[in-house]
C-alpha positions in Angstrom: 132.2 57.1 41.8 128.9 56.2 40.0 130.1 56.4 36.4 133.9 56.0 36.5 134.3 59.3 34.6 137.7 60.9 35.3 137.0 64.6 35.7 140.7 65.6 36.2 144.0 63.9 36.5 147.4 65.3 37.3 150.9 64.3 38.4 154.2 65.8 39.3 157.0 66.4 38.2 155.8 67.9 34.9 157.6 68.8 31.7 157.5 71.5 29.1 155.5 70.5 26.0 157.5 73.0 24.0 160.7 71.2 24.9 159.6 67.6 24.6 162.5 65.2 25.0 164.5 67.4 27.3 163.1 65.9 30.5 163.7 62.7 32.3 161.9 60.0 30.2 160.2 58.7 33.3 158.3 62.0 33.6 156.5 61.2 30.3 154.8 58.3 32.0 151.4 58.7 33.6 152.0 57.4 37.1 148.3 57.2 37.8 148.1 54.2 35.4 151.7 53.2 34.8 153.2 53.0 38.3 152.6 50.8 41.3 152.9 51.9 44.9 152.4 50.4 48.3 149.4 52.6 49.1 149.4 52.1 52.8 146.5 53.2 55.0 144.2 54.3 52.2 143.6 50.5 51.8 142.1 50.3 55.3 138.6 51.4 54.3 138.6 48.5 51.8 139.5 46.1 54.6 136.8 47.5 57.0 134.2 47.3 54.2 135.1 43.7 53.4 134.8 42.8 57.1 131.4 44.4 57.4 130.1 43.0 54.1 131.2 39.5 55.0 129.7 39.9 58.4 133.0 38.9 60.0 132.6 42.1 62.1 129.8 44.6 62.7 129.8 48.2 63.6 129.5 47.2 67.3 132.5 44.7 67.2 135.4 45.6 69.5 138.9 44.2 70.0 141.7 44.7 72.5 144.4 46.8 71.0 147.8 46.0 72.5 149.9 48.2 70.3 152.0 45.3 69.0 151.3 41.7 68.0 153.5 39.0 66.7 152.5 37.1 63.5 154.5 34.4 61.9 157.5 35.5 63.9 157.3 39.1 62.9 155.9 42.1 64.8 153.1 44.3 63.6 152.6 47.6 65.3 150.3 50.6 65.2 152.0 53.6 63.6 152.9 55.1 67.0 153.5 51.7 68.7 150.8 52.7 71.3 148.1 50.4 72.7 144.5 51.7 72.6 142.7 49.1 74.8 139.1 48.3 73.8 138.5 49.7 70.3 135.4 49.8 68.1 135.5 49.4 64.3 134.8 53.1 63.6 137.9 54.0 65.6 140.0 51.6 63.5 139.5 54.1 60.6 139.4 57.3 62.8 142.8 56.4 64.3 144.2 54.4 61.3 145.1 51.4 63.4 147.1 48.6 61.8 146.1 46.2 64.5 142.5 47.0 63.9 142.5 45.9 60.3 144.7 43.0 61.1 142.0 41.9 63.6 139.4 42.1 60.9 141.5 39.8 58.6 141.9 37.4 61.5 138.1 37.2 61.7 137.6 36.9 58.0 140.4 34.4 57.2 143.0 34.7 54.5 141.0 33.2 51.7 137.9 35.4 52.1 140.0 38.5 52.6 141.9 37.7 49.4 138.6 37.2 47.5 137.4 40.6 48.5 140.6 42.3 47.5 140.5 40.7 44.1 136.8 41.5 43.7 137.8 45.2 44.4 139.9 44.9 41.2 143.3 44.9 42.9 145.8 43.1 40.8 144.1 43.7 37.5 143.9 46.4 34.9 140.9 48.7 35.3 140.3 49.0 31.6 140.8 52.8 31.6 141.1 54.4 28.1 144.7 55.6 28.5 147.8 54.0 27.2 150.3 51.9 29.1 148.1 50.7 32.0 149.7 48.1 34.2 148.1 45.9 36.9 148.9 45.8 40.6 151.2 43.3 42.1 149.3 41.4 44.8 151.0 38.0 44.7 151.6 38.2 48.5 147.9 37.4 48.9 148.6 34.0 47.5 150.9 33.2 50.4 149.6 30.8 53.0 150.8 32.8 56.0 148.8 35.3 58.0 151.6 37.9 57.9 151.2 38.8 54.2 147.5 39.2 54.6 147.7 41.3 57.7 150.2 43.5 56.0 148.0 43.9 53.0 145.1 44.9 55.2 146.9 48.2 55.8 148.3 48.5 52.3 151.8 47.1 52.7 153.3 44.2 50.8 151.1 44.8 47.8 151.7 47.4 45.1 148.8 48.8 43.2 148.2 51.7 40.8 146.5 54.9 41.8 143.7 54.2 39.3 143.1 50.7 40.8 142.9 52.4 44.2 140.3 55.0 43.4 138.3 52.5 41.4 138.1 50.2 44.5 137.4 53.1 46.9 134.6 54.3 44.6 132.7 51.1 45.3 132.4 52.3 49.0 130.7 55.5 47.8 128.4 54.2 45.1 126.4 51.4 46.7 129.0 48.7 46.2 129.7 48.7 42.5 133.0 48.4 40.7 132.9 50.8 37.7 135.3 51.2 34.7 137.2 54.5 34.9 137.4 56.4 31.6 138.3 59.9 30.3 136.2 59.8 27.1 132.5 59.9 27.2 131.8 60.4 23.5 133.6 61.4 20.3 132.2 64.2 18.1 133.2 64.4 14.5 133.5 67.5 12.3 130.3 66.6 10.6 128.5 66.8 13.9 127.9 63.1 14.5 128.5 61.8 18.0 129.6 58.4 18.9 129.0 57.6 22.5 131.6 55.2 24.0 129.8 52.3 25.7 131.2 51.2 29.1 130.9 47.8 30.7 128.2 47.4 33.2 129.3 48.0 36.8 130.0 44.8 38.8 128.6 44.5 42.3 131.3 43.8 44.8 129.6 44.7 48.1 126.1 43.8 49.1 
């Protein structure tokens, strides 16, 4: 989280290096950097952090959880459709409540929420030193309606790469800095010389 160094990376299905070319071509892609996914609830910590950092909510803030709300003519539910009543912000994460993070976005407003999500690096390449990296698809955050933003608060309606996701989450564990993920720290030559690969300075995204 502090340096962006990737210690290990793996995906499945795999393929046999001794029989390269015999597997589904899609298996040769690195889905950590070359595929997008609707990440779902793992985005909720980012929403809660944005709400706290912007002071739209505090740790003591509560809301009335009714289990279902209607937004722009569509219903948004908790995963189990159940109401919780008065809920504090920590419980939004503990119970993974869609209505809780939607409430946070309602307090922040669409524009500020979008600004934080983009500051977390969602929708851009991370700069990792691996081939084929793509950027996340977050154009729903440009929509004027609340619905798209509420959905994004719990990781739906936006598609991001796993490497974008862990880069953003690392900022929650390193004091609020966005780092550049990388797999190479230095290159050693046969002569013994060492070339250290410089990394961009971290960018503060949470105060």
